[in-house]
Phi, psi and omega in degrees: 000319176296322179295321180293318179299318181294322181294316179297322178296321179295317179299314182298319182295318179295319175298321177295322178295315180299312181298318181297318177296319180293323179293322182287329186264353179293127179296140177295138184295325184288339185258001182297134178294136179293152177298143177297148180292148176298152181247158173253134180231151177302140177294151183249349178217142178210143172210148180225159176238144173242134183283170172306130174248108182281126180270137175259163180310124176085000186273166179210148180228138173238133177247133182229147182225148179207134162257123184296159183307140188293146176250022177093152175112327184242149175222164177066197181091185182199166176212136183207159178241122182230168177288137182296318182287338182210094189286354174287342181269093182273127182266333183198147181229132176279122185284325181193156170303135185088006184242122182282137179237130179226150168209152185221162177223158175227132176063019183225133177301140172266116183293164176305139183238156172231129175253131181233147180215146180222162177060227182292345180273350184281317185295118177081010180306127187220141180226130178222163181215153171224131173255133181247123176241108189287336183196170178075201183300135183075010186306142178126196178251138179228112184258142186231136174256118175276124188245164178287144176303147184213176175258350190207121181211139180246145170229130186232129178113359177276190192211154170247015180291157186293331185270006180238117175266093182252116181252132171263126179253123176245145177212147179240107181265001183270174183268002181236152177301156178237142178242119190238142170247137178248112178255128183244133180243132177241192181292343179256006178112202180298139178265133179294109183225070182300330181295342180266007180263135175067038175287126184257132176236120177286163175306130181080002182268155175219163183208142177245130183234122174285121191300322183290347178281348179292330172201094186299341181276344182265092185247113182221142181288339181222121177223164172244142182238132180241116177258119182236122174272115180283328172224145180079191178224143186225155168269141179220140179206152178231131174242128188239127183230134175242083178052234179266008184266012174117150177214156175192169174274145176273132172286144178293148188284149172291162181303150177303140179200171182266340177238117185232152173229129173248099182274169173100009176296127175284167179280095183270131175272155181304129179077008184237026179159176183205147176244123181248113180271132183234124185231151174210145176253098189289344181283347184091357179266134178282154183202154170270142180233125177272137186238132173217168182237123174270104185260197182294326187252322184200186175257130181223165180261133178293137185300128178061016177228030185290337182203164178206158179253136180247126174275143184302130177067007178251138183278132175249125179247126183232120172282114180266351183069199177282065197291343186278355178056038173088355179242158174297150182201188178211150179268128175250131184234132175231116181266143184274317190237352185206154173293146181228165173234143190218149171210175182212147172243125180252128175248124180243134182112187183226154176058230177273353183262069180232162177222143183246148175216153179244140178236161175220163169297139184237152174286159177288154176290124176241357180187202180290139174229142188236135162239115192277334185250108176225157186225157176206163178110141179063233181266014182263139176216143177241122180235156180244130174250129183236130180237129177247096187286334189248305182221173182298141184232156175222130188232138175259127177251127176234127179252138178235118187257170172289348176216159175079170180276150178301145178233153182228158174209142175258136182237123176269136180238107179302152179301137173077013183233170173243131177243130179246128182225153174294140177297137173297135184242125176297147183299128176083355182283140173256333173225150185201159174258149179240131174249122176252137184211125176292140179273161181306135180089354182289140173277171185307140181215144182240146189216146174221161171244135180241132173246130175236152176208137175283120179239085185067241180269002187245143171261106176299142186214134170211143186231130174232140183279149167276118179242130183308132181286156174269109181245337179228163176228150179273127181244116179290134178276149179231153179220153178293133179217100181269007179296336179296336182275352184262134179301139184254160176291000000 
């Protein structure tokens, strides 16, 4: 009996000591150090896909790639552009960050491509292309942005009409299969397109789909296309051609928002062109949208086109005419009750001597943005359009050419206006990349690059947006915290 009592006393005494020590050593809650803030580090991997580029008689295509000059943090690595179906077939290699790489073909299709970059070559890695068709079907310039694979992408402003050959190009650069749904929206709402549901892409596979074949009975001059990858990630692009009246690639639309800017409107003269604005409310909620134009001098409202109503999930097409009054401009949109997605189709010229280009709402510049393929010489010109919708902005443009030293220029953009300037060209360069970057203190600014070329009686035209490059990734910080092992009150 005495032994049992002694054992219980020892156990109780030991437990009291342990609890007492835990209580004394437990960190005070009020003095606990806050978790460290997440840090940003340079991205270490980047990849983009380029769709099949079909060449027409007499046409030529140039593909250009650039990693902007390094800003520190990464070393080593490489970047190359290879054929998607056979990555052993390398088409171009980036020699170093800040070094432009180009390659071209004539009268030969460019197969689907994949661009990959690692280490110091990954931050800001960008690939663009321009196809030149001097005459005949598809005549004009068609500019392409090769984008990173994604699970969700919108295109606004293409067509399922008989006179428009609009192809959706899908590609899978990943090592796993992708399952894709293609949703098409017209003026009456979603279009029944069962053939676009459950499209399967094996690793390294690509597919071209003529949009009007998804539902031959649904013929509309303006539609929106939503590409959703249910599994995997895919590259998606649309090229739209209207016979001999021009063709181009559609830029992917900016994320849905209530305030949007569509920069890049050329200076259209009365009777020499038209702007077709295309809007959709993807949430299904109807909304009123206010429309204004940021021009050379100020922001103004187009006569009798100051506003429009968008029905939920239904595409609204609005002809604005030569709304820019002869100067470059941008469309500003303010939605009252719902987020919207917007694009525009610009037709320049008269009669059969016309060229078409597509624009989309673009994000504001929040850092460096790159367009790798620009041209100069003869009747070719590359210009930059900058729009500051709210306050005065200032942007630095830096060009890196295939020859010559890089050159830079600072551009001031008054509040509520659009400024168009020639792209700075390095001495001796025929092709060059342009880097746009807002300077400290600048208010929000949106930017595009336009390439024009005289092709007989037609001025070839293509417009691509400056979209901030992905150069860093957020890494959450962690710290040792043993308080979880200590009894709490």
